[in-house]
C-alpha positions in Angstrom: 59.4 31.5 26.0 57.9 35.0 25.9 54.2 35.5 26.2 54.0 36.4 22.5 55.8 33.1 21.6 53.4 31.2 23.8 50.4 32.8 22.1 51.9 32.2 18.6 52.4 28.5 19.5 48.8 28.3 20.7 47.6 29.8 17.4 49.7 27.2 15.5 48.0 24.4 17.4 44.5 26.0 16.8 45.2 26.1 13.1 46.2 22.4 13.3 42.9 21.6 15.2 44.8 20.6 18.3 42.7 22.4 21.0 44.3 20.5 23.9 47.8 21.8 23.3 46.5 25.2 22.3 44.8 25.6 25.7 47.9 24.5 27.5 49.9 27.2 25.7 47.2 29.8 26.4 47.2 28.8 30.1 51.0 29.2 30.2 50.7 32.7 28.5 48.1 33.7 31.1 50.2 32.5 34.0 53.2 34.4 32.7 51.3 37.7 32.7 49.7 37.3 36.2 51.3 38.9 39.2 52.0 36.5 42.0 48.9 36.3 44.3 49.6 36.7 48.0 47.2 35.3 50.6 47.1 36.2 54.3 47.1 33.2 56.7 43.3 33.7 57.1 42.7 33.8 53.3 45.0 30.9 52.7 43.2 28.8 55.3 39.8 29.7 53.7 41.1 28.8 50.2 42.3 25.4 51.5 39.2 24.7 53.6 41.2 24.7 56.8 41.2 26.5 60.1 43.7 29.3 60.6 44.9 27.5 63.7 45.7 24.4 61.6 48.0 26.4 59.3 49.6 28.1 62.3 50.3 24.6 63.8 51.7 23.4 60.5 54.0 26.4 60.2 55.3 25.6 63.7 55.8 21.9 62.8 57.4 22.7 59.4 54.4 21.2 57.6 51.9 22.5 55.1 52.3 24.9 52.2 55.4 27.1 52.0 55.0 30.4 53.7 56.8 33.7 53.9 56.9 36.9 56.0 56.6 40.4 54.6 58.6 43.4 55.8 56.1 43.9 58.6 56.6 40.3 59.7 53.2 39.2 58.6 52.8 35.6 57.3 51.6 35.2 53.8 51.3 32.4 51.2 51.7 32.7 47.5 49.1 31.3 45.1 51.8 29.1 43.6 52.7 27.7 47.0 49.0 26.9 47.7 48.5 25.3 44.3 51.7 23.2 44.7 50.7 22.0 48.1 47.2 21.1 47.0 48.5 19.2 44.0 51.0 17.3 46.1 48.3 16.4 48.6 45.7 15.4 46.1 48.2 13.1 44.6 48.9 11.5 48.0 45.1 10.9 48.6 44.6 9.1 45.3 
């Protein structure tokens, strides 16, 4: 769905009084318009409440959130990778 279609769908739900579904479609529209956020290893560790050394160890062990390297060979994490990892680990702790 395009952003316009998502917003139209949200408006339909608002008109029906279904705010729960309306908010879901508005969140999807917002996500579709946001550029992917990139976090340095330092910033990713801070966001997750971990030490940078912990993330470095996890990268070495093939654990933790998915990471990438840019053209200058610097490690970074996407916001999506951090959210996915957090969601998976919150589910494991419950």
